[in-house]
N, C-alpha and C positions, 0 to 999 in steps of 0.2 A: 206612708208616718214618716219616714224618712225625708222623703223629697219635700214636704211641707216643712221638716226642720230645718233643712237646708235653706229654703226659701226666706223661713223666719230670720236666720242667723243673718242672712245677706241684707234683709231687710231690716236690721237692727244695728249690724254695723254702717251699712249706708246712713240711716237717720239720724245716727251720731254724728257723721263727720258732717252736716248740716250747720252745726254749732256757729263755726266762723261766718257764713255767709248772712246769718241772722244776728252776729253782736255786732260785727265791724259797722253796719250802717246805721244801728243803735248809738256806737263810739263818737261816729261823724256827726250825730243827731244832737249833741251833747252828754249822754249819759255816759257813766263812768261804770267799770265791771261789777261794783260791789251792788249798784243798784238792777242793772241788768240781771243779775245773777237772784236778786232779792224776787224780781218779778219771774223769774224763771221757775224757781222752785216754787213761788205761790200759786202759779197756774199749773204747774206739774201737780200739786200737793190736791188743789182743787178737782182737777181732771181724775187723776188717781180715786182720789176719795167717791164721788161719782161712779166712777167703774166698782168701787168696793161697795158701794150702797147699793147699786142695781143687784149686785151677784148675791147680798144679804137679803134682799127682798125676793128675788127667785127661791129663795132656800127657806125663809120665814126665820131666819136668825141672824139679826144685824148686826149684834153685838158681837158674834165669834169672828166675820173677818177682821174686825179692830183688834183684838184681843190679844195679849202678849203676856208671858209671864213677867210678875215685876222684878224677879231674878236677873231678866235680859236688859232691863233698862239703861242700865249702865253701859253694857256694851253698846246699844243702839246708839247712847249719845255720843259715844267714841265716834263709832264707825260713820255716825252723821256728822260729827266734825271733820274727820278726815275726807269724806266725800267733797264736803264744803269747800276745804283746802285744796282739794286738787284742782274743784271748777275754778275757783277763783285763781289759782297761780297759771291756770291754762289759758282762763279769758284775761287774766293782766299781758300775758305774754303776747297775744295779739297787737296790743299795744307797740310791740320791737321786733317784729321777726314775720314773714311770710306766714301765712296759714296752715300751708301745705306744710312746710317745716316743722312747725311747731305740731301739728298732728302726727308726722311721723317719730318726732320726738318721744312722744307721748306712747307711741305704739312700744317702747322700750319696756315696759309693765311686768310682761310676762317674763322678760329674763329676770329682772330683780323679785319678782315671787321666787324664782327659782333660788336667787343667792337667800334670801329669807329664809326660805324654808330650811337650806343648807346650813348658815348660820346661828339660827334659834331653834329646829327642829330638827337638827341634825341630819337630813335627808344627804346620802352620799352626793356628792357633784362629781357626774361624769366628765371623760375627755369632751363628749360633745359641746357641754354646758360652756367650758374654759372655751373653747374654740369659737364658739357662740358670742360668747364676753369680749372677746378679743375681736370678732368681727362687727358687732356692734357698738365697740370703741373708736372702732376706726371708721364706721360710718357716722357716727358723730362728730368724728375728729375732721371729716370730710367738709360736714356740714359749717362746721367752726370756722373753717379755714376761706368762708366768704367773705369779699373785700369789705363790706359792712361790719362785719364780729370784729376786725382791727381797727376801724374808726374811733377813737375815744368820744367820750361825752362833751368834756371840755379838755382845756390844757393841763387841769389839776387831773382828771380821771385816766384811771390806766383800764377801765372796764368800757366796753361798748353798747349801745342801746341792745344792741345783737344779741352779747354775750349775757345781757343781762334776761333777756326773754329765752336762752337758752335753758339757764338757771333756773326760771321759773317753770319751764316745761316738765325738766328733769326733777323739780322738787311735787310737780304734780303727778309725774308717772310714780314716784316713791308714794305717795300718799295713798293714789290709788291701789298700787301693790300691797301696800299694808292693810288696806280696806280690804282686799280681795283674800288674804291669808286671814284676817279677824272673822269674815263672813264663813269660811273653813275651818276654824281651829278653835270657835266660840259657841256657845249654847245657841247663838242667833244661828246656826245651820240646823236648827229643830224646828226653826218657826216656816211658814209657807213664803214664799216671797215676793207676793203682793204686801200684807203687813209688814215686811222688813222694808221694803223699798217706801213704802208711805212716812213710816217712822225716820227713816234716812232723811229724807228731805225735809219733814218736819225741823228735826233737830239743825240740819244744814239750815233751814231757813231760819232759825233763831239766832246762826252765829251773825249773819247778815244782817239781820236786824239788830245785835250789840253793835258790829262795827259800824252801822249807818249813825247811829244812835252816838255813839261815843268817838264820832270824826275817823273813821278807820281809815277811809280812802287816801290819806295822805298825813304826812306830820302836819301839815299845814291848816289841815280842817279842823273847823271845829262842830262841835255836836250839832247834829240838822243840816250841816253844809253838804254833806257825803251823799245825801240823797237827792237824785236826779228824775226827772221825768222825759220823756220824748218832745220834741218841739211839735214835730208834725203827727198828724191822726194816724196816718197809716202805717205808723213806726209799732203803733199798738200791736199790728198783726202780725209783726218780727217777734213781738214779746210773746204774743200766743203761742206762735210757732216754735218758738225756742222751750216752751212748756210742755208742748205736744210732741214733736219729732225726735229730738235728739235728749228729751227726758223720758216721757211716759212711753210713747211707743216703741223707743229702743228698748229701754228695760221691760217691758210686758214682752216683746219679742224675744231677747235673750233667753229668757225665764222661757217661755214655750219651746224655743229651739235647744234649751238644755235638756229637755224632758222629753225629748224627741232621738236626739243625735248626741248627747251629752256633750259635758262641760270642752272637751279636748278638741272637738271639731268645731263646736260653738266658735271656741277661740281662734281656732286657724283663720274663719272668715273674719277675724278682726282686720285683717289687713285692707278689708274693704274701706275701712273709714278713714285712714289718713288718703287713699286712693280717691275716695271720693270730697276730700276736703281738697286735695289738690285740684281737681277739677273744677268744682265749682269755683274754687279761688281764683283759677286761671279765665275761667269763664264770667264770674260775675264780680270779680274784686279786681281784675286785669291785672294778674301776678303774673310772674315765670320764675323759671326755675332754668339754672344752667348744668352742663355735663357733670360738674361736679357736685354739686347738689343733688343729681339725678341718682349718681353711684352712689351717695351717703345712703341716700332712700334705701336704693336697692339692697345695699349691705344689711340695713337694719332690717327691712323686709323678709331678707334670707335667713338672719338669725334668729329672729323672732321663730318663724316660721319651723324652724329646726328643734326649738327648744318644744314650740307646744307640742307638734309629734311625737318628741321624745316622751312624753308624759303619757301616752299610749297605755 
């Protein structure tokens, strides 16, 4: 049982790390983050919905697999928005920085969860969490001292494209941390993981529909102009892969891993996500990292691993 749990946790983290290698070619093919995520969520809803229908047919109770209490719907809406914001800011960051660094910065979310639990729910903050915060901050600082981080966008700007990417990823990490706290501290925790994931994706999908309809991709966009399609047919495979691997596969394997080995051990395997993103970015996207960036990433890995292990 535990061995399968460890395998599922590893597969969940590794599959989520495939996000950038499918997203960046779509950007190069003319798509924008809103449209990519619209299709990612749509295919994710379709694939997960088919799985749930199959489960309902096996149990001869199709409606039960989709049923949730009306009292939890407002919470599911908020969680869906948080998840969509986390996805959007992460995917936007890919336009400004190497995907390996973006994925590593996203991995700070367990520390943010610990901080939120302390500030909002008054959990005691141990000296270990304080040390880990300092380590993670140092790691972020080392990543932000790369030469790209200090090159301004123009003569009138003081923020570089790289720093915009850093801000986007940290917003993504914060949104995801709040989402995780919401899963644990609201009535949603009483619902099975599969319908929760399904409705979170549905409400997140609606956010991208709204943004595209009202020109949310940029201030200059007009309604309808924000929607883009792949120029080449093979790129549709990337969109389907985004809906399958880092969405449905990752979420389902995460849920199955938690059932077998618990949330703490599953979270430890989350370190494979940035490792996967870094490795695939180097192999398929031609990216590279220098020694300072590598050391910054190591500091973040160490700090997050210590925080997660503390919660055992």
